[in-house]
N, C-alpha and C positions, 0 to 999 in steps of 0.2 A: 409527197415526192412526185406522184403522178397527177395530182389534182383530180382524182376520180371520186365522184359522189356515190352515195349509196345506191341510187337508181341505176347508174351506169354499171356499177359492180354487179348488181343483181342481173342486169341484162347480159353481161359477159358470162356469168355463171349459167344462166339459162341456155345461152347459145352453146357454151361448152358442154352442157349436159346433153343437148340434142345432138351435137356433132360427135362427141366422144362416147357418150353413153355413161350409165351410172357406174359401170365397172372400172373404166379407165380414167374417169374424171378426178378421183382423189389422187391417183398416181401423178397425173398431169399437174395438179395444183401443187403437190409436194415438190415436183421437179422444178416448176417455175419459182416457187418460194425459195428453193435452194439456190437457183441462179441469182435471184435478187439479193439473197444474203451474201453470196460470193462477190457480187459486184459492189455491194456496199462495203464489204470488208476490204476489197481491193482499193476502192476510192479512199477509204479512211487511211489505209497504209501509205498510199501515194501522197496524200495530204500531209501525213505526219513526217514522211521523209523530206518533202519539200520545205516544211516548216523548220525541220532540224538543219537542213542545208542553208536556209536563209539565216538562221541564227548563227551558224558557224561562220558564214561569210561576214556577217556584221561584227562578230567577235574578232575575226582576223583583221578587218579594216580598222577597228578601234585599237587593236594591239599595234598595228603599224603606225597609226597616228600617235599613240602614246610613246612608242619607241622613238619616233622622229622628234617629238617634243622633248623627250627625256634626254636624248643625245645633244640637242641644241642647247639645253639649259645646264649642261655640265660645267663645273668649275674648271679653270685652267689646270689645276693640279690633277684632277681626274682625267682630263684629256691627255696630259703628259704621261700619266700612268698607263692609259690605254695604248698610247703610241709606243711606249717602251715594251709593253706586252706583245704588241703586234710585231715589233722588230725582233724580239726574242723568238717568237714563233717562226718567223721567216728564217732566222739564222739556223734554227733546228731543222727546218725543212731542207735548207741548202746543205747542211752537213750530212743529213740522211741521204740525200741524192748523191753526194760525193762518195760516201761510204758504199752505197749501193752499186756504184759503177766499178769499184775495185773488185778484182777476182777473189773468190773465197780462199782462205788459207786452209791448208790441211792441218791435221793434228801434229804431224811431224815438223812442219815448218814453224808452227807457233810455239811448240815446246822446246825447240832447239835440239832435239835428239835426232841423230842421223843413223840410219841402219847400214 
């Protein structure tokens, strides 16, 4: 990862031993090792997330292509059926909006009983 040879690593440890002393050097090495482990873990998780997002995007694009190709290759009977279903859905939407605009009926008005 860092392209550090054995001689360079030995030199860094000797300098660390002189600067930090024998009591604090093991703690410093453990701390640095923990940081390196955390950075590797972070890099791996970011790479996994990016890979998943790219796969998801590719799947969505291929799904759109397949959907377009599938809709273009439909037989006339299926197209007519789809048009009928769309018209039925629109008429239901329109009737719902008309009923929604009417004032609500009370129980007395709808049952026909008057007090």
